[in-house]
C-alpha positions as CSV (number, residue, x, y, z in Angstrom):
1,M,33.2,109.5,-16.0
2,T,32.6,113.1,-17.1
3,T,32.4,111.9,-20.8
4,T,29.8,109.3,-19.9
5,V,27.7,111.8,-18.0
6,L,27.9,114.3,-20.9
7,R,26.9,111.5,-23.4
8,M,23.9,110.6,-21.3
9,L,22.8,114.3,-21.0
10,T,23.2,114.7,-24.7
11,A,21.1,111.6,-25.3
12,L,18.5,112.7,-22.9
13,T,18.2,116.1,-24.7
14,C,17.8,114.2,-28.0
15,V,15.2,112.0,-26.5
16,L,13.1,114.9,-25.2
17,A,13.3,116.6,-28.6
18,A,12.5,113.4,-30.5
19,C,9.6,112.5,-28.2
20,A,7.9,115.8,-29.0
21,N,8.2,115.4,-32.7
22,T,7.7,111.7,-33.3
23,V,4.6,111.1,-35.5
24,P,3.3,107.8,-36.8
25,V,3.5,106.9,-40.5
26,P,0.8,108.5,-42.7
27,D,-2.1,106.3,-43.9
28,F,-1.5,103.7,-41.2
29,S,-3.4,100.5,-41.7
30,L,-4.2,98.5,-38.6
31,E,-5.4,95.5,-40.6
32,K,-2.1,95.3,-42.5
33,V,0.0,95.0,-39.4
34,A,-2.0,91.9,-38.3
35,G,-0.2,88.6,-38.0
36,K,3.2,87.2,-37.0
37,W,6.3,89.3,-36.7
38,Y,9.9,88.5,-35.6
39,V,11.3,90.9,-33.0
40,V,14.8,91.4,-34.5
41,G,16.0,94.6,-33.0
42,F,15.9,96.6,-29.8
43,A,17.3,100.1,-29.0
44,T,17.1,101.8,-25.6
45,N,19.3,103.3,-22.9
46,A,17.1,101.7,-20.2
47,Q,19.3,100.1,-17.6
48,W,17.4,96.8,-17.6
49,F,18.3,96.4,-21.3
50,V,21.9,97.5,-20.9
51,N,22.3,94.8,-18.2
52,R,20.7,92.0,-20.3
53,K,21.3,92.9,-24.0
54,D,24.2,90.5,-24.4
55,T,22.1,87.5,-23.5
56,M,18.9,88.4,-25.4
57,K,17.8,86.7,-28.6
58,M,15.1,87.0,-31.2
59,G,11.5,86.5,-30.3
60,T,8.1,86.5,-32.0
61,S,5.1,88.8,-31.7
62,M,1.5,88.3,-32.8
63,M,-0.4,91.5,-33.6
64,V,-4.2,91.1,-33.6
65,P,-6.5,94.1,-34.4
66,T,-9.7,94.2,-32.3
67,D,-13.2,95.1,-33.6
68,T,-12.9,98.4,-31.8
69,G,-9.7,99.5,-33.5
70,D,-7.3,98.6,-30.6
71,L,-4.3,96.3,-30.9
72,D,-3.9,93.1,-29.0
73,F,-0.2,92.0,-29.2
74,S,1.7,89.3,-27.6
75,Y,5.4,88.5,-27.4
76,A,7.3,85.3,-26.8
77,T,11.0,84.3,-26.6
78,L,12.6,81.0,-25.9
79,N,15.0,81.1,-22.9
80,A,18.3,79.2,-22.8
81,D,16.7,76.6,-20.5
82,G,14.0,75.8,-22.9
83,T,11.2,77.7,-21.1
84,C,9.3,80.5,-22.7
85,W,9.0,84.1,-21.6
86,R,5.7,85.6,-22.7
87,M,4.0,89.0,-22.4
88,S,0.8,90.5,-23.8
89,H,-0.8,93.9,-23.9
90,L,-4.0,95.4,-25.2
91,A,-2.9,98.7,-26.8
92,L,-5.7,101.2,-27.0
93,K,-6.2,103.3,-30.1
94,T,-5.8,107.1,-29.9
95,D,-7.2,109.8,-32.2
96,T,-4.0,109.5,-34.3
97,P,-3.9,106.4,-36.5
98,G,-0.7,104.4,-35.8
99,R,-0.5,105.6,-32.2
100,F,-1.6,103.4,-29.2
101,T,-1.3,103.6,-25.5
102,F,-1.3,101.0,-22.7
103,H,-0.3,100.6,-19.1
104,S,2.1,97.7,-18.3
105,Q,1.1,96.0,-15.0
106,A,4.4,94.0,-15.1
107,W,6.7,97.1,-15.3
108,N,4.2,99.6,-13.8
109,N,4.7,102.1,-16.6
110,D,2.6,104.0,-19.2
111,N,3.5,103.4,-22.8
112,D,2.9,105.6,-25.8
113,L,3.5,103.4,-28.9
114,R,3.9,104.7,-32.4
115,Y,4.5,103.0,-35.8
116,V,7.0,105.3,-37.3
117,D,8.1,103.3,-40.3
118,V,6.3,100.3,-41.8
119,V,6.3,98.2,-45.0
120,Y,3.5,95.8,-44.1
121,D,4.8,92.7,-45.8
122,S,8.4,93.3,-44.7
123,Y,9.2,95.3,-41.5
124,A,8.0,97.8,-39.0
125,V,9.8,100.2,-36.6
126,I,7.9,101.0,-33.4
127,H,8.9,103.9,-31.2
128,T,7.6,103.7,-27.6
129,I,7.8,106.4,-25.0
130,K,7.8,104.7,-21.6
131,T,6.9,106.8,-18.5
132,R,7.2,105.6,-14.9
133,E,7.1,107.9,-11.8
134,G,7.8,110.9,-14.0
135,A,10.9,109.4,-15.7
136,T,10.7,108.9,-19.4
137,Q,12.6,106.4,-21.6
138,V,12.5,105.6,-25.3
139,L,12.4,102.1,-26.7
140,N,12.7,101.5,-30.5
141,Q,11.9,98.0,-31.8
142,L,12.5,96.5,-35.2
143,Y,10.0,93.9,-36.3
144,S,10.3,91.8,-39.4
145,R,8.1,89.3,-41.2
146,S,11.1,87.0,-41.5
147,P,14.0,86.2,-39.1
148,E,16.5,87.6,-41.6
149,I,17.0,91.3,-42.2
150,S,19.1,93.2,-44.7
151,A,22.2,95.3,-43.9
152,D,20.3,98.3,-45.2
153,L,17.4,97.8,-42.9
154,Q,19.7,97.2,-40.0
155,Q,21.5,100.5,-40.8
156,K,18.1,102.3,-41.2
157,F,17.1,101.1,-37.7
158,T,20.5,102.1,-36.2
159,Q,20.3,105.6,-37.7
160,Y,16.7,106.2,-36.5
161,S,17.7,105.0,-33.0
162,L,20.7,107.4,-32.9
163,E,18.4,110.2,-33.9
164,T,16.1,109.5,-31.0
165,G,18.9,109.6,-28.5
166,V,19.8,106.0,-28.1
167,L,23.6,105.4,-27.6
168,A,25.2,103.4,-30.3
169,E,26.2,100.6,-28.0
170,N,22.6,100.1,-26.9
171,I,21.3,99.4,-30.4
172,V,21.1,95.7,-30.9
173,T,19.9,93.3,-33.6
174,F,19.3,89.9,-32.0
175,P,20.8,86.6,-33.0
176,P,18.4,83.9,-34.3
177,N,16.6,81.8,-31.8
178,S,14.2,78.8,-31.9
179,E,10.6,79.7,-31.5
180,C,8.4,79.1,-28.5
181,P,5.6,76.6,-29.1
182,E,2.3,78.3,-29.8
183,A,0.5,79.2,-26.5
184,T,-2.6,77.1,-25.9
185,V,-5.4,77.6,-23.5
186,A,-6.9,74.5,-22.1
187,P,-10.7,74.4,-22.7
188,N,-13.0,74.6,-19.7
189,P,-14.0,71.1,-18.7
190,T,-17.5,70.2,-19.6
191,P,-19.5,70.0,-16.3
192,K,-20.9,66.6,-15.5
193,P,-24.6,66.4,-15.4
194,T,-26.1,66.3,-12.0
195,L,-28.1,63.2,-11.3
196,K,-31.3,63.8,-9.5
197,P,-32.3,61.2,-6.9
């Protein structure tokens, strides 16, 4: 018990130090991150993840830059029962390229999202600082343009996550998963003309 508490305190200290020093990649290009990505890795000490990590699988994300420089991104993963879990956010640009903020209505938290490593046609590592009721947690995500990732990339993600205070057992690369069908929005029905008497 004492060892676990000490490990968590050490991790928290690392997180606080890492949060203060985490900067986005230089020369970030919003246009180049556009398109489809596979969410292949997650790393966080958040309890919701610790409880569910063994059942989670790969999902997909669409990143769409807006005309005003914000980032519209959506996420989808296929559940075991064949249904899809979907989420979307509009991340607002900041004065720092590669850094965005948004409030999640679903989780009632504020998110400070930073692209900390990116090779636009290959992978991206996103570091998000989540704050809710004064408590802060770190979430690192590994995105890839394909569902397969190299051992080197996996190791790079693991090392970065350890440096930002995530415990080794909470750094996960997801098993493959079938994709959700593309979300479609039904068009508004055409109103019928009103006949005058």
